[in-house]
C-alpha positions as a printed Julia matrix, in Angstrom:
110×3 Matrix{Float64}:
 29.74  125.13  150.02
 30.14  123.19  146.82
 32.13  124.55  143.91
 29.74  122.79  141.55
 27.58  125.9   141.52
 24.87  125.73  138.83
 25.81  128.34  136.23
 24.4   129.78  133.0
 25.78  132.2   130.44
 24.3   135.56  129.46
 22.66  134.13  126.32
 20.66  131.71  128.47
 19.81  134.53  130.89
 18.54  136.63  127.99
 16.23  133.77  126.96
 14.99  133.39  130.53
 14.52  137.16  130.94
 12.22  137.17  127.91
 10.01  134.76  129.86
  9.82  137.1   132.9
 12.37  135.06  134.85
 13.26  135.86  138.44
 16.6   137.67  138.27
 18.25  138.68  141.56
 21.1   141.22  141.53
 23.22  140.72  144.67
 25.46  143.77  144.2
 25.32  146.89  146.34
 22.77  149.64  145.55
 25.35  151.98  143.99
 26.48  149.25  141.6
 22.89  148.42  140.7
 21.98  152.07  139.99
 25.0   152.41  137.66
 23.72  149.59  135.45
 21.82  146.32  135.78
 20.09  143.59  133.8
 16.59  144.85  132.9
 14.02  143.54  135.35
 16.57  142.4   137.95
 15.49  142.7   141.57
 18.08  144.24  143.89
 18.78  142.08  146.95
 22.31  142.92  148.18
 24.43  139.91  149.11
 24.45  140.79  152.8
 20.64  140.94  152.88
 19.84  137.82  150.88
 19.9   135.32  153.78
 17.25  137.33  155.66
 15.15  137.99  152.54
 14.74  134.46  151.17
 10.98  134.54  151.82
 10.66  137.3   149.19
 11.92  134.99  146.44
  9.45  132.7   144.72
 10.39  129.03  145.1
  8.29  127.66  142.24
 10.42  129.15  139.43
 14.12  129.13  138.61
 16.12  132.01  140.09
 19.01  133.61  138.18
 21.59  135.37  140.35
 23.83  138.1   138.95
 26.6   140.31  140.34
 29.43  142.26  138.7
 31.57  139.33  137.53
 30.15  136.09  138.95
 31.89  135.65  142.32
 29.18  136.99  144.64
 26.44  135.43  142.56
 28.11  132.0   142.82
 28.2   132.22  146.62
 24.57  133.34  146.8
 23.49  130.68  144.3
 25.05  128.06  146.58
 23.0   129.51  149.47
 19.79  129.43  147.43
 20.38  125.86  146.23
 21.08  124.76  149.82
 17.79  126.44  150.8
 15.82  124.46  148.22
 15.72  126.88  145.28
 16.36  126.02  141.63
 19.06  128.71  141.28
 21.75  129.55  138.74
 24.7   131.94  138.85
 25.21  134.08  135.75
 28.76  133.53  134.48
 30.6   136.81  134.04
 27.84  138.83  135.69
 26.65  142.22  134.49
 30.07  142.82  132.92
 29.53  139.89  130.52
 25.93  140.97  129.95
 27.04  144.47  128.89
 29.98  143.15  126.82
 27.57  140.97  124.87
 25.72  144.1   123.75
 22.58  143.37  125.73
 20.55  146.27  127.18
 21.49  147.67  130.58
 19.08  149.7   132.72
 20.22  152.42  135.09
 18.53  153.99  138.09
 17.1   152.98  141.4
 15.16  149.75  141.87
 11.4   149.84  141.64
  9.24  148.57  144.47
  7.93  145.03  144.16
């Protein structure tokens, strides 16, 4: 996979989130429950390849993990599968450090 992974910072994610962007959190459930970007959909990294059909192709997809490593790998997968996808640099750690709101608790059904 290419190391030219499309990437955005948390400020750009915040702007996109205000517009009801598709945000995919590829961390494990325990990590997600402890704190996630508001509105992010939990799709653990190991499940993403088999759950691509659940992700809308007509809008950009923003992929987040703890620090940006897993999201970069999954963004590469999404781009290779025809999605307009972006990895969030620094992940939820950067999101929280920037003072942005963090939700806790289990994911809601979609």
